[in-house]
ZADO-800474 format. One record per residue: x, y, z of N, C-alpha, C in turn. Coordinates in steps of 0.05 Angstrom, whole numbers, plus 32768, in hexadecimal, padded with zeros to 4 digits. Example, Ala and Ser with C-alpha at 12.3 -4.5 7.8 and 13.67 -1.06 7.14 Angstrom:
% ZADO-800474
81087F8E809C80F67FA6809C81087FBE809C 81017FD3808E81117FEB808F81028001809D 
% end
This chain:
% ZADO-800474
8032800E804580218009802E802D80168015 802F80078000803C80107FE7802C80277FDB 801280277FDD8001803C7FD1800A80587FD9 8013805B7FF2801C80757FFB803380817FEB 804180707FDD8058807A7FCE805180817FB1 8039807C7FA9803180837F8E802A80A07F8C 802D80AC7F74802680C87F70800980CE7F78 800580E57F847FEA80ED7F8C7FDD80FD7F75 7FEC810B7F667FE2811A7F4F7FD781067F3A 7FBE81087F317FB380F57F1F7FC280F17F05 7FCD81077EFA7FDB81057EE17FF680F67EE5 800380FC7EFB801C80ED7F01801580D07F07 800080CB7F157FF780AF7F1A7FF180A07F00 7FE480AD7EEE7FDE80A27ED47FF880997EC6 800B80AB7EC5802480A67EB88033808F7EC5 8034808F7EE0804180797EEE8034805E7EE9 8019805D7EEB800B80447EE7800E803A7ECB 800B804C7EB7800D80427E9B802A80387E95 803D80457EA18059803B7E9D805C80207EAA 8052801C7EC2805380027ECF80447FED7EC0 802D7FF47EB6801E7FE17EA6802D7FD97E8D 80397FEC7E8080487FE77E6780607FD57E6D 806E7FDB7E8280887FCE7E8780887FB57E99 80747FB47EAB80767F9F7EBF805D7F8E7EC5 80467F977EBD802D7F887EC5801C7F827EAD 80107F6A7EAD7FFF7F617E987FE37F6D7E99 7FDB7F787EB17FC07F837EB47FC07F977ECB 7FAC7FA87ECB7FA97FBA7EE27FA47FAB7EFB 7F967F957EFA7F917F857F127FAC7F7B7F1E 7FBE7F727F0D7FD87F697F167FE77F807F24 7FE67F987F177FF37FAF7F227FE77FB67F3D 7FCC7FB87F3E7FBE7FBF7F577FC57FAC7F6D 7FC67F927F677FCD7F7E7F7C7FEA7F827F85 7FFC7F877F7380187F8A7F7A801C7FA37F8C 800D7FB87F8780107FD17F967FFC7FD47FAD 7FEC7FBF7FB17FD97FBF7FC77FC67FD77FC5 7FBC7FDC7FAC7FAB7FF27FA77F8E7FEC7FAA 7F7E80007FB07F617FFE7FAD7F5C80047F90 7F587FF07F807F567FF37F637F3F80057F5B 7F2980037F697F1280147F627F1880317F68 7F2580377F7E7F2B80537F857F40805E7F71 7F53804E7F697F6780577F557F5A805C7F3A 7F48804A7F327F3A804E7F197F2880677F1A 7F1C806C7F317F0C80847F347F1D809E7F33 7F35809D7F3F7F4780B47F3E7F4F80BA7F21 7F5480A57F127F5C80A97EF67F4480B07EE4 7F2D80A67EEC7F1480AC7EDE7F0D80CA7EE1 7F1680D67EF87F1180F27EFC7F1F81047EE8 7F3480F97EDC7F4281087EC67F3D80FB7EAB 7F2680ED7EAA7F1C80E17E917F2D80CA7E85 7F3980BA7E967F4780A37E8D7F3A808A7E98 7F3880767E887F2E805C7E907F4180467E87 7F4080307E957F52801A7E8F7F47800B7E76 7F5880067E637F517FF67E4B7F637FDD7E4C 7F567FC67E527F667FAE7E547F727FA47E3A 7F667FAD7E247F717FA37E0A7F8C7FAF7E04 7F927FC77E0F7FAD7FD37E0C7FBC7FD47E26 7FAF7FCB7E3C7FBB7FCB7E577FC57FE67E5E 7FB57FFA7E5A7FBC80167E617FA280257E69 7FA7803B7E777F91804E7E7C7F9180617E64 7F7B80637E567F7980747E3F7F6280887E41 
% end
């Protein structure tokens, strides 16, 4: 499963996801599908450090 290779630290995960969104994916949904992620769990993990997905900028802010 690809998810196992993603950073476990929320700040590192944030950086990785935002970089991927900027460079490779048009939306978080596209990213989550490509990496076989539980999108809700990932958003909750990033929400724990006060970041939410903003589709207008395609980044967690």
